[in-house]
N, CA, C and O of each residue as an XYZ file, in Angstrom:
640
protein
N     -12.984    -39.250    -18.510
C     -12.522    -38.072    -18.153
C     -12.594    -37.859    -19.890
O     -12.566    -38.724    -20.765
N     -12.677    -36.661    -19.989
C     -12.428    -35.706    -21.178
C     -10.866    -35.576    -21.451
O      -9.930    -35.554    -20.652
N     -10.890    -35.492    -22.914
C      -9.240    -35.434    -23.664
C      -9.189    -34.132    -23.497
O     -10.023    -33.229    -23.431
N      -7.562    -34.251    -23.418
C      -6.958    -32.962    -23.536
C      -6.725    -32.137    -24.841
O      -6.783    -32.850    -25.843
N      -6.526    -31.075    -25.039
C      -6.335    -30.503    -26.437
C      -5.058    -31.140    -27.463
O      -4.933    -31.043    -28.684
N      -4.242    -31.777    -26.512
C      -3.141    -32.829    -27.079
C      -3.743    -34.246    -27.579
O      -3.091    -35.107    -28.169
N      -5.083    -34.322    -27.239
C      -5.572    -35.993    -27.257
C      -5.143    -37.096    -26.543
O      -5.240    -38.274    -26.887
N      -4.405    -36.407    -24.988
C      -4.173    -37.336    -24.481
C      -5.338    -37.593    -23.331
O      -5.962    -36.597    -22.966
N      -5.652    -38.816    -22.768
C      -6.359    -39.000    -21.467
C      -5.499    -38.151    -20.411
O      -4.305    -37.857    -20.459
N      -6.650    -37.790    -19.258
C      -6.019    -37.032    -18.206
C      -5.387    -35.834    -18.441
O      -5.163    -35.418    -19.577
N      -4.957    -35.006    -16.993
C      -4.453    -33.805    -16.846
C      -3.159    -33.673    -17.756
O      -2.345    -34.576    -17.950
N      -3.113    -32.442    -18.258
C      -2.483    -31.785    -19.320
C      -0.956    -30.961    -18.119
O      -0.984    -29.792    -17.734
N       0.205    -31.991    -17.776
C       1.084    -31.279    -17.503
C       2.288    -31.044    -18.103
O       2.844    -31.942    -18.736
N       2.759    -29.966    -17.989
C       3.657    -29.050    -18.792
C       4.724    -28.543    -18.163
O       4.458    -28.098    -17.047
N       6.126    -28.439    -18.585
C       7.245    -27.908    -17.551
C       7.263    -26.371    -17.787
O       7.960    -25.618    -17.107
N       6.528    -25.995    -18.697
C       6.469    -24.498    -19.085
C       5.721    -23.882    -20.199
O       5.879    -24.495    -21.255
N       4.948    -22.843    -20.272
C       3.896    -22.503    -21.038
C       4.902    -21.061    -22.147
O       5.431    -20.039    -21.710
N       4.851    -21.436    -23.257
C       5.365    -20.018    -24.112
C       4.337    -19.329    -24.522
O       3.337    -19.915    -24.938
N       4.416    -17.891    -24.468
C       3.205    -16.975    -24.591
C       4.123    -16.447    -25.821
O       5.285    -16.089    -25.631
N       3.498    -16.427    -27.116
C       3.818    -15.787    -28.454
C       3.645    -14.308    -28.269
O       2.522    -14.007    -27.865
N       4.492    -13.286    -28.466
C       4.669    -11.987    -28.543
C       3.476    -11.384    -29.134
O       3.301    -11.667    -30.319
N       2.518    -10.532    -28.521
C       1.281     -9.636    -28.924
C       1.458     -8.287    -29.105
O       2.271     -7.548    -28.550
N       0.523     -7.997    -30.032
C       0.937     -6.685    -29.893
C      -0.393     -5.797    -29.181
O      -0.250     -4.583    -29.036
N      -1.233     -6.233    -28.900
C      -2.648     -5.647    -28.410
C      -2.608     -6.526    -27.114
O      -1.986     -7.564    -26.886
N      -3.552     -5.713    -26.250
C      -4.088     -6.082    -24.889
C      -4.855     -7.173    -24.853
O      -5.434     -7.398    -25.915
N      -5.138     -8.257    -23.597
C      -5.782     -9.151    -24.021
C      -7.440     -8.580    -24.549
O      -7.769     -7.396    -24.484
N      -8.377     -9.721    -25.080
C      -9.316     -9.282    -25.314
C     -10.817     -9.230    -25.055
O     -11.779     -8.834    -25.712
N     -10.588    -10.007    -23.351
C     -11.530    -10.233    -22.530
C     -11.638    -10.819    -20.868
O     -10.898    -11.619    -20.296
N     -12.425    -10.346    -20.534
C     -11.805    -10.762    -18.857
C     -11.788    -12.315    -18.736
O     -12.603    -13.149    -19.131
N     -10.444    -12.464    -17.972
C     -10.102    -13.785    -17.723
C      -8.824    -14.263    -18.649
O      -8.087    -15.243    -18.541
N      -8.849    -13.350    -19.453
C      -7.384    -13.446    -20.691
C      -6.175    -12.750    -20.166
O      -6.124    -11.691    -19.541
N      -5.110    -13.626    -20.578
C      -3.920    -13.073    -20.957
C      -2.741    -12.726    -22.019
O      -2.903    -13.145    -23.165
N      -2.037    -12.284    -21.837
C      -1.295    -12.067    -23.306
C       0.061    -11.514    -22.810
O       0.086    -10.947    -21.717
N       1.106    -11.632    -23.487
C       2.344    -11.452    -23.470
C       2.647    -10.359    -24.534
O       2.998    -10.613    -25.686
N       2.429     -8.832    -23.898
C       2.473     -7.641    -24.997
C       3.752     -6.868    -24.746
O       3.905     -6.400    -23.618
N       4.793     -6.656    -25.768
C       5.726     -6.067    -25.728
C       6.625     -5.927    -24.210
O       7.006     -4.956    -23.556
N       6.761     -7.701    -23.999
C       7.938     -7.806    -23.008
C       7.242     -7.957    -21.548
O       7.897     -8.317    -20.569
N       5.867     -7.653    -21.489
C       5.415     -8.025    -20.080
C       3.744     -8.497    -20.394
O       2.968     -8.229    -21.311
N       3.627     -9.367    -19.093
C       2.399     -9.958    -19.486
C       1.314     -9.165    -18.771
O       1.572     -8.560    -17.730
N       0.027     -9.163    -19.354
C      -1.053     -8.135    -19.249
C      -2.094     -9.165    -19.005
O      -2.203    -10.203    -19.659
N      -2.862     -8.795    -18.000
C      -4.336     -9.530    -17.879
C      -5.672     -8.518    -17.946
O      -5.758     -7.297    -18.072
N      -6.390     -9.277    -17.846
C      -8.111     -8.413    -18.135
C      -8.645     -9.204    -16.781
O      -8.304    -10.280    -16.288
N      -9.775     -8.067    -16.332
C     -10.791     -8.724    -15.250
C     -11.409     -7.718    -15.526
O     -11.077     -6.843    -16.326
N     -12.795     -7.808    -14.574
C     -13.704     -6.965    -14.486
C     -13.355     -5.364    -14.327
O     -14.084     -4.463    -14.741
N     -12.245     -5.207    -13.727
C     -12.088     -3.956    -13.558
C     -10.927     -3.134    -14.975
O     -10.603     -1.947    -14.994
N     -10.482     -4.291    -16.093
C      -9.665     -3.667    -16.858
C      -8.713     -4.376    -17.065
O      -8.845     -5.417    -16.422
N      -7.485     -4.349    -17.841
C      -6.274     -4.582    -18.030
C      -5.118     -4.402    -16.979
O      -5.058     -3.247    -16.556
N      -4.341     -5.122    -16.544
C      -3.590     -4.704    -15.534
C      -1.974     -5.559    -16.007
O      -1.774     -6.510    -16.763
N      -1.280     -4.941    -15.396
C       0.068     -5.815    -14.951
C       0.177     -6.204    -13.692
O       0.297     -5.511    -12.681
N       0.111     -7.795    -13.859
C      -0.186     -8.652    -12.839
C       1.135     -8.317    -11.905
O       0.886     -8.927    -10.865
N       2.111     -7.818    -11.777
C       3.356     -7.739    -11.108
C       2.952     -6.321    -10.604
O       2.374     -5.423    -11.216
N       3.444     -6.366     -9.233
C       3.339     -5.137     -8.261
C       4.844     -4.370     -8.595
O       5.912     -4.967     -8.730
N       4.680     -3.218     -8.670
C       6.131     -2.433     -9.021
C       6.612     -2.261     -7.425
O       5.996     -2.308     -6.360
N       8.113     -2.023     -7.809
C       8.669     -2.276     -6.569
C       8.297     -0.984     -5.769
O       8.806     -1.009     -4.648
N       7.500      0.226     -6.040
C       7.031      1.085     -5.483
C       5.628      0.684     -4.578
O       5.313      1.074     -3.454
N       4.908     -0.250     -5.508
C       3.425     -0.446     -5.029
C       3.817     -1.452     -3.868
O       3.076     -1.529     -2.888
N       4.947     -2.213     -3.952
C       5.182     -3.518     -3.000
C       5.846     -2.340     -1.468
O       5.499     -2.531     -0.302
N       6.556     -1.505     -1.799
C       7.027     -1.094     -0.766
C       5.997     -0.079      0.113
O       6.026      0.083      1.333
N       5.086      0.553     -0.845
C       3.591      1.009     -0.157
C       2.825      0.255      0.578
O       2.333      0.618      1.646
N       2.640     -1.088     -0.060
C       1.693     -1.733      0.882
C       2.477     -2.472      1.854
O       1.884     -2.808      2.879
N       3.688     -2.786      1.726
C       4.268     -3.208      2.986
C       4.531     -2.438      3.990
O       4.305     -2.937      5.093
N       5.019     -1.168      3.961
C       5.036     -0.064      4.767
C       3.395      0.393      5.297
O       3.242      0.760      6.462
N       2.579      0.350      4.636
C       1.363      0.682      5.092
C       0.842     -0.343      6.136
O       0.332      0.068      7.179
N       0.989     -1.985      5.812
C       0.160     -2.874      6.582
C       1.161     -2.804      7.878
O       0.800     -2.658      9.046
N       2.430     -2.935      7.425
C       3.624     -3.199      8.762
C       3.663     -1.914      9.745
O       3.917     -1.930     10.949
N       3.438     -1.108      9.161
C       3.803      0.287      9.729
C       2.415      1.009     10.428
O       2.365      1.178     11.646
N       1.477      1.349      9.670
C       0.101      1.960      9.952
C      -0.696      0.878     11.064
O      -1.005      1.126     12.230
N      -0.875     -0.166     10.433
C      -1.835     -1.205     11.222
C      -0.579     -1.488     12.724
O      -1.169     -1.250     13.777
N       0.134     -1.692     12.836
C       1.241     -2.280     14.129
C       1.525     -1.188     14.755
O       1.780     -1.354     15.947
N       1.577      0.063     14.300
C       2.151      1.510     15.154
C       3.460      1.390     15.046
O       4.018      1.961     15.983
N       4.296      0.820     14.197
C       5.628      1.130     14.103
C       6.462     -0.141     13.083
O       5.960     -1.068     12.447
N       7.745      0.219     13.226
C       8.720     -0.760     12.416
C       9.103     -1.906     13.375
O       9.418     -1.905     14.564
N       8.943     -3.083     12.273
C       9.307     -4.086     13.084
C      11.016     -4.347     12.684
O      11.718     -3.397     12.338
N      11.455     -5.492     12.767
C      12.809     -5.653     12.527
C      13.415     -5.881     11.398
O      14.623     -6.026     11.214
N      12.333     -5.918     10.442
C      12.958     -5.783      8.653
C      13.107     -4.433      8.362
O      13.389     -4.172      7.192
N      12.975     -3.421      9.220
C      13.135     -1.839      8.800
C      14.089     -1.649      9.593
O      14.713     -0.705      9.108
N      14.522     -1.934     10.410
C      15.753     -1.162     11.293
C      16.206     -2.077     12.734
O      15.411     -2.634     13.491
N      17.538     -2.053     12.848
C      17.985     -2.775     13.931
C      17.570     -2.085     16.013
O      17.305     -2.648     17.075
N      17.729     -0.844     15.612
C      17.271     -0.024     16.594
C      16.276      1.432     16.287
O      16.579      2.589     16.577
N      15.286      1.049     15.757
C      14.236      2.291     15.653
C      13.993      3.187     16.976
O      14.240      2.891     18.146
N      13.312      4.640     16.323
C      13.429      5.395     17.671
C      12.251      6.238     17.434
O      12.145      6.811     16.350
N      11.372      6.367     18.329
C       9.849      6.988     18.109
C      10.019      8.473     19.067
O      10.461      8.673     20.198
N       9.510      9.260     18.143
C       9.979     10.461     18.595
C       8.264     11.370     18.612
O       7.730     11.881     17.628
N       7.830     11.342     19.736
C       6.623     12.012     19.846
C       6.265     13.506     18.991
O       7.239     14.196     18.693
N       4.728     14.051     18.558
C       4.911     15.289     17.566
C       4.260     16.117     18.818
O       3.321     15.851     19.568
N       5.041     17.092     18.740
C       4.510     17.916     20.165
C       3.509     19.100     19.652
O       3.821     19.743     18.649
N       2.401     19.354     20.301
C       1.461     20.344     20.156
C       0.881     21.011     21.007
O       1.556     21.112     22.032
N      -0.213     21.588     21.050
C      -1.111     22.283     21.912
C      -1.567     21.551     22.654
O      -2.301     20.684     22.180
N      -1.350     21.575     24.066
C      -2.590     20.771     24.946
C      -1.938     19.489     25.342
O      -0.739     19.290     25.150
N      -2.637     18.730     25.828
C      -2.566     17.450     26.205
C      -2.506     16.273     25.195
O      -1.823     15.253     25.291
N      -3.232     16.574     24.360
C      -3.545     15.568     23.055
C      -2.351     15.245     22.213
O      -1.358     15.926     21.957
N      -2.746     13.847     21.791
C      -1.856     13.323     20.958
C      -1.549     13.855     19.491
O      -2.434     13.824     18.636
N      -0.728     14.172     19.315
C      -0.565     14.598     17.578
C       0.142     14.061     16.579
O       0.277     14.553     15.458
N       0.744     12.725     17.102
C       1.049     11.929     16.415
C       2.729     11.548     16.602
O       3.296     11.698     17.685
N       3.216     11.187     15.737
C       4.838     10.958     16.081
C       5.381     10.559     14.512
O       4.737     10.411     13.473
N       6.797     10.454     14.779
C       7.605      9.956     13.956
C       8.734      8.468     14.494
O       9.317      8.236     15.553
N       8.646      7.721     13.193
C       9.540      6.574     13.997
C      10.475      6.956     12.843
O      10.204      7.254     11.679
N      11.904      6.845     13.621
C      13.020      7.009     12.941
C      14.055      5.565     12.790
O      13.964      4.547     13.477
N      15.041      5.837     11.676
C      15.684      4.109     11.876
C      16.778      4.400     13.412
O      17.187      3.448     14.077
N      17.033      5.528     13.680
C      17.682      5.588     15.084
C      17.933      6.471     16.093
O      17.623      7.576     15.647
N      18.190      6.541     16.823
C      18.204      8.051     17.581
C      19.018      9.248     17.308
O      19.301     10.231     17.992
N      19.388      8.788     15.812
C      20.413      9.993     15.441
C      19.455     10.985     14.374
O      19.726     12.110     13.955
N      18.454     10.281     14.150
C      17.031     11.511     13.627
C      17.725     11.410     12.288
O      17.435     12.398     11.613
N      18.570     10.544     11.627
C      18.774     11.031      9.924
C      18.063     10.662      9.075
O      18.178     11.264      8.008
N      16.938      9.437      9.158
C      16.518      8.777      8.546
C      14.837      8.693      8.616
O      14.395      7.728      9.239
N      14.266      9.244      8.269
C      12.596      8.674      8.849
C      11.984      7.187      7.805
O      11.962      6.872      6.616
N      11.538      6.593      9.171
C      10.625      5.364      8.359
C       9.216      5.775      7.818
O       8.806      5.619      6.668
N       8.435      6.437      9.080
C       7.032      6.751      9.211
C       6.624      7.987      9.816
O       7.375      8.433     10.683
N       5.678      8.573      9.559
C       5.115      9.655      9.948
C       3.927      9.700     10.098
O       3.256      9.409      9.107
N       3.171     10.092     11.422
C       1.999     10.033     11.726
C       1.696     11.580     12.408
O       2.249     12.013     13.419
N       0.774     12.222     11.664
C       0.294     13.468     11.968
C      -1.276     13.519     12.310
O      -2.094     12.920     11.612
N      -1.565     14.130     13.216
C      -2.906     13.970     13.924
C      -3.404     15.902     13.868
O      -2.806     16.757     14.521
N      -4.129     16.075     13.301
C      -4.876     17.388     13.333
C      -6.100     17.294     13.342
O      -6.890     16.671     12.633
N      -6.290     18.400     14.769
C      -7.400     18.514     15.594
C      -8.444     19.582     15.020
O      -8.074     20.585     14.409
N      -9.593     19.317     15.237
C     -10.772     20.360     15.045
C     -10.769     21.296     16.130
O      -9.778     21.054     16.820
N     -11.365     22.164     16.550
C     -12.222     22.946     17.573
C     -12.259     22.511     18.831
O     -11.867     23.195     19.777
N     -12.773     21.246     18.945
C     -13.101     20.586     19.923
C     -12.002     19.181     20.103
O     -12.324     18.132     20.661
N     -10.775     19.446     19.538
C      -9.847     18.649     19.826
C     -10.074     16.932     19.113
O      -9.266     16.012     19.247
N     -10.834     16.896     18.677
C     -10.952     15.466     18.088
C     -10.495     15.557     17.138
O     -10.361     16.721     16.759
N      -9.928     14.326     16.081
C      -9.121     14.265     14.728
C     -10.054     14.666     13.614
O     -11.106     14.121     13.281
N      -9.575     15.523     13.202
C     -10.022     16.270     12.069
C      -9.602     15.370     10.561
O     -10.333     15.079      9.614
N      -8.213     15.099     10.774
C      -7.715     14.230      9.734
C      -6.400     13.455     10.353
O      -5.979     13.701     11.484
N      -5.966     12.746      9.704
C      -4.594     11.831     10.140
C      -3.969     11.712      9.051
O      -4.543     11.540      7.975
N      -2.773     11.784      9.186
C      -1.917     12.216      8.067
C      -0.325     11.129      7.879
O       0.751     11.550      8.304
N      -0.446      9.781      7.211
C       0.620      9.261      7.264
C       1.677      9.513      6.218
O       1.525      9.993      5.095
N       2.571      9.173      6.698
C       3.845      9.650      5.562
C       4.493      8.258      5.650
O       4.668      7.760      6.762
N       4.844      7.629      4.569
C       5.772      6.785      4.585
C       7.074      6.717      3.665
O       7.117      6.880      2.446
N       7.880      6.502      4.336
C       9.437      7.031      3.453
C       9.991      5.926      3.340
O       9.991      5.003      4.155
N      10.777      6.015      1.715
C      11.660      5.400      1.103
C      13.093      5.141      1.938
O      13.326      5.818      2.940
N      13.915      4.255      1.532
C      15.119      3.628      2.417
C      16.116      4.825      2.631
O      17.087      4.776      3.386
N      15.704      6.033      1.776
C      16.730      7.324      1.825
C      16.137      7.736      3.084
O      16.988      8.286      3.783
N      15.175      7.685      3.548
C      14.917      8.263      5.111
C      14.262      9.761      4.826
O      13.920     10.521      5.732
N      14.149     10.044      3.448
C      13.484     11.628      3.238
C      12.564     11.550      2.140
O      11.624     12.344      2.145
N      12.688     10.637      1.095
C      11.628     10.714      0.062
C      10.394      9.723      0.237
O      10.252      8.503      0.171
N       9.607     10.764      0.480
C       7.861      9.947      0.801
C       7.500      9.131     -0.308
O       7.476      9.612     -1.441
N       7.246      8.063     -0.110
C       6.863      6.752     -1.111
C       5.206      7.303     -1.326
O       4.773      7.553     -2.451
N       4.447      7.433     -0.194
C       2.909      7.463     -0.232
C       2.656      8.653      1.135
O       3.273      9.099      2.102
N       1.419      8.780      0.508
C       0.822      9.720      2.116
C      -0.749      9.667      1.753
O      -1.483     10.036      0.836
N      -0.859      8.940      3.103
C      -2.453      8.391      3.121
C      -2.976      9.442      4.219
O      -2.345      9.698      5.244
N      -4.163      9.994      3.885
C      -4.981     10.853      4.525
C      -6.593     10.510      5.127
O      -7.624     10.177      4.544
N      -6.330     10.715      6.305
C      -8.046     10.091      6.567
C      -8.903     11.546      6.832
O      -8.377     12.521      7.368
N      -9.983     11.522      6.472
C     -10.517     12.477      7.046
C     -11.714     12.212      7.422
O     -12.533     11.573      6.762
N     -11.948     12.883      8.940
C     -13.151     12.280     10.014
C     -14.492     13.158     10.026
O     -14.357     14.353     10.289
N     -15.757     12.668      9.766
C     -16.815     13.757      9.956
C     -17.702     13.157     11.149
O     -17.832     11.950     11.352
N     -18.242     14.087     11.843
C     -18.298     13.740     13.213
C     -20.115     14.157     12.897
O     -20.425     14.915     11.978
N     -20.952     13.642     13.644
C     -22.853     14.026     13.556
C     -22.770     14.583     15.172
O     -22.241     13.844     16.002
N     -23.157     15.530     15.469
C     -23.784     15.939     16.614
C     -22.101     15.681     17.716
O     -22.270     15.199     18.835
N     -21.247     15.888     17.457
C     -20.110     15.437     18.226
C     -19.640     14.126     18.298
O     -18.724     13.900     19.090
N     -20.151     13.105     17.534
C     -19.973     11.738     17.756
C     -19.213     11.370     16.095
O     -19.578     11.798     15.000
N     -18.434     10.737     16.314
C     -17.672     10.169     14.599
C     -18.754      9.469     14.431
O     -19.597      9.206     15.289
N     -18.738      9.064     12.982
C     -19.652      8.168     12.162
C     -18.655      7.486     11.292
O     -17.931      8.181     10.579
N     -18.550      6.194     11.285
C     -17.669      5.390     10.986
C     -17.473      5.406      9.455
O     -16.456      5.363      8.764
N     -19.050      5.498      9.096
C     -19.019      5.561      7.512
C     -18.984      6.562      6.718
O     -19.347      6.574      5.542
N     -18.345      7.822      7.620
C     -18.158      8.874      6.889
C     -16.414      9.609      7.033
O     -16.022     10.767      6.890
N     -15.773      8.480      7.332
C     -14.469      8.349      7.326
C     -13.746      8.060      5.890
O     -13.876      6.948      5.380
N     -13.029      9.016      5.288
C     -12.598      9.124      4.086
C     -11.129      8.895      3.779
O     -10.402      9.594      4.486
N     -10.533      8.163      2.980
C      -8.852      7.839      2.789
C      -8.813      8.161      1.638
O      -9.573      7.669      0.804
N      -7.652      9.320      1.277
C      -6.959      9.567      0.064
C      -5.655      9.490      0.415
O      -5.077      9.711      1.480
N      -5.189      9.046     -0.935
C      -3.584      8.880     -1.366
C      -3.025      9.330     -2.085
O      -3.390      9.180     -3.251
N      -1.976     10.035     -1.831
C      -0.960     10.999     -2.741
C       0.199     10.517     -2.630
O       1.146     11.048     -3.211
């Protein structure tokens, strides 16, 4: 077995590693530095902070749990209330999930905009912060049709 940098046989087990404060970002892919009080890492896409910000975590959590599963789970509210959005005709136009039937705080909102043949042209998701009115993120899916048929490779998603 090769020797470790401290000249001991076998693997090196440390209780902690201390990084010296650096003044510049990592110098290559796979490197990490402690710069101005925060860790910085570098991969093929560039230098990044390895932590999720509070907003990033909320957005990811909400989009996964709300959009994918169609509504809030127990961590969001004890008695959520779903209100359908009304529109012309019998077609689904989306919904709003509220924290309760008092409808004072929104959790997530889905709006389906339809084209002239009543198929969805865009679906807009808005995810709200815990205050129920501040939009954390808006995700918009735009649908393209060829000969009246949806082509999945031409659905685009944008975030704002």
